[in-house]
C-alpha positions as CSV (number, residue, x, y, z in Angstrom):
1,X,-9.5,4.6,69.2
2,X,-9.0,1.9,66.7
3,X,-12.5,2.6,65.3
4,X,-11.6,6.3,64.9
5,X,-8.4,5.4,63.0
6,X,-10.3,3.0,60.7
7,X,-12.9,5.7,60.0
8,X,-10.2,8.3,59.3
9,X,-8.4,5.9,57.0
10,X,-11.6,5.1,55.1
11,X,-12.4,8.8,54.8
12,X,-8.9,9.6,53.4
13,X,-9.1,6.7,51.0
14,X,-12.5,7.9,49.8
15,X,-11.1,11.3,49.2
16,X,-8.0,10.2,47.4
17,X,-10.0,7.7,45.5
18,X,-12.3,10.4,44.2
19,X,-9.4,12.5,43.1
20,X,-7.8,9.5,41.4
21,X,-11.1,8.8,39.6
22,X,-11.2,12.4,38.3
23,X,-7.7,12.2,37.0
24,X,-8.5,8.9,35.2
25,X,-10.6,10.7,32.6
26,X,-8.5,11.4,29.5
27,X,-9.6,14.8,28.3
28,X,-7.1,14.9,25.3
29,X,-8.7,16.8,22.4
30,X,-8.4,15.9,18.7
31,X,-5.0,16.8,17.2
32,X,-6.5,18.7,14.3
33,X,-9.8,20.5,13.9
34,X,-11.1,22.2,10.7
35,X,-13.5,24.6,12.3
36,X,-15.3,25.3,9.1
37,X,-16.1,21.6,8.7
38,X,-17.3,21.5,12.3
39,X,-19.9,24.2,11.8
40,X,-23.5,23.4,11.1
41,X,-26.1,21.3,12.6
42,X,-25.5,18.4,15.0
43,X,-28.1,16.0,16.5
44,X,-27.6,15.0,20.2
45,X,-27.5,11.2,20.2
46,X,-26.7,10.7,23.9
47,X,-25.6,12.7,27.0
48,X,-24.9,12.6,30.6
49,X,-27.9,13.9,32.6
50,X,-27.6,17.5,33.8
51,X,-30.0,20.1,34.9
52,X,-29.8,22.5,31.9
53,X,-31.0,19.8,29.4
54,X,-33.1,17.7,31.8
55,X,-36.4,16.5,30.2
56,X,-35.3,17.7,26.7
57,X,-35.5,15.5,23.7
58,X,-35.0,16.1,20.0
59,X,-32.0,18.1,21.0
60,X,-29.9,19.8,18.3
61,X,-26.9,22.1,18.3
62,X,-26.1,24.5,15.5
63,X,-22.8,26.3,15.2
64,X,-22.3,29.3,13.0
65,X,-18.9,30.9,12.3
66,X,-19.0,34.6,12.0
67,X,-16.5,36.6,9.8
68,X,-14.7,37.9,12.9
69,X,-14.0,34.4,14.1
70,X,-16.6,34.2,16.8
71,X,-19.1,31.3,16.8
72,X,-22.8,31.5,17.6
73,X,-24.1,28.4,19.4
74,X,-27.8,27.6,19.2
75,X,-28.9,24.6,21.3
76,X,-32.5,23.5,21.0
77,X,-34.9,20.8,22.2
78,X,-38.4,19.9,23.0
79,X,-39.5,19.9,26.7
80,X,-41.1,16.4,27.2
81,X,-43.7,17.5,29.8
82,X,-45.0,20.5,27.9
83,X,-44.0,20.0,24.3
84,X,-42.5,23.5,24.2
85,X,-39.6,24.3,22.0
86,X,-36.6,25.5,24.0
87,X,-33.7,27.5,22.5
88,X,-30.5,28.7,24.2
89,X,-28.2,30.9,22.2
90,X,-24.6,31.3,23.3
91,X,-21.2,32.1,21.9
92,X,-17.9,30.3,21.5
93,X,-14.3,31.0,20.8
94,X,-11.2,29.0,20.3
95,X,-9.7,27.3,23.4
96,X,-6.1,26.9,24.5
97,X,-5.5,23.9,22.3
98,X,-6.6,22.4,19.1
99,X,-10.0,20.7,19.4
100,X,-11.1,22.9,22.2
101,X,-13.7,25.7,22.3
102,X,-14.7,27.9,25.1
103,X,-18.5,28.2,25.2
104,X,-20.7,30.7,27.1
105,X,-24.5,30.8,27.5
106,X,-24.3,33.4,30.3
107,X,-22.6,36.7,30.2
108,X,-18.8,36.2,30.3
109,X,-18.7,32.8,32.0
110,X,-17.1,30.3,29.7
111,X,-16.8,26.5,29.9
112,X,-14.5,24.1,28.2
113,X,-16.0,22.3,25.2
114,X,-13.5,19.5,24.4
115,X,-13.8,17.6,21.1
116,X,-12.4,14.3,22.3
117,X,-13.0,12.3,19.1
118,X,-14.4,13.1,15.7
119,X,-15.4,10.9,12.7
120,X,-13.1,11.1,9.7
121,X,-15.9,12.9,7.7
122,X,-17.0,15.1,10.6
123,X,-20.1,12.9,10.8
124,X,-19.9,12.3,14.6
125,X,-18.3,13.8,17.6
126,X,-17.6,12.9,21.2
127,X,-17.6,16.0,23.5
128,X,-16.4,16.4,27.0
129,X,-15.6,19.2,29.4
130,X,-13.1,20.0,32.2
131,X,-15.4,18.0,34.5
132,X,-16.0,14.3,34.2
133,X,-19.8,15.0,34.7
134,X,-20.3,16.1,31.1
135,X,-20.3,13.9,28.0
136,X,-22.2,14.2,24.7
137,X,-22.3,12.1,21.6
138,X,-23.3,14.2,18.5
139,X,-24.1,13.2,15.0
140,X,-24.9,14.9,11.7
141,X,-27.9,12.6,11.4
142,X,-30.7,11.8,13.9
143,X,-29.3,8.2,14.2
144,X,-26.0,6.6,14.1
145,X,-25.3,3.1,12.7
146,X,-24.9,0.6,15.6
147,X,-21.3,-0.1,14.7
148,X,-20.4,3.6,14.8
149,X,-22.2,4.1,18.1
150,X,-20.4,1.1,19.6
151,X,-17.1,2.5,18.4
152,X,-17.8,5.9,20.1
153,X,-18.8,4.1,23.3
154,X,-15.6,2.2,23.3
155,X,-13.6,5.4,22.8
156,X,-15.4,7.0,25.7
157,X,-14.8,3.9,28.0
158,X,-11.1,3.9,27.1
159,X,-10.9,7.5,28.2
160,X,-12.4,6.6,31.6
161,X,-16.1,7.6,31.1
162,X,-18.9,5.5,32.5
163,X,-21.0,5.0,29.4
164,X,-23.8,3.3,31.4
165,X,-24.7,6.8,32.6
166,X,-25.5,8.1,29.1
167,X,-29.1,9.2,28.4
168,X,-30.2,8.3,24.9
169,X,-31.9,11.3,23.3
170,X,-35.1,10.7,21.4
171,X,-34.9,12.2,18.0
């Protein structure tokens, strides 16, 4: 009986520990976002691994603001095994708060796109989602200075992200 209680206690601690870990991620978005300055091309510097970008390198995102306020999102990359160019075209709209977009690449299913941190000159961005499983570092240039990259990593760590899980994208 004692073993059953220990197992149940460990199980409950594991469940509540997972929930606590999820809540430890700070998803606060930037206070102010000039959407016009955010538009244009971004290079993907690093990301958490996920199925829809797996085996892609030379990844870029291009954002275009349309006159009606909608945003066209074009994500591209090169498939490492075949050398084929891949392009996904989606749409975005403003989210519930400043620094948040809602992005869709499939029909009417939207996901949170949270701009967690942004360079003063809109030269880099740290992007998260509603889930702690997604994190991206973007830059206007194919490479970031080491000091800037380290600064972004520190911001991500302070927000509760495990930066050791970042995949560095070959540009």
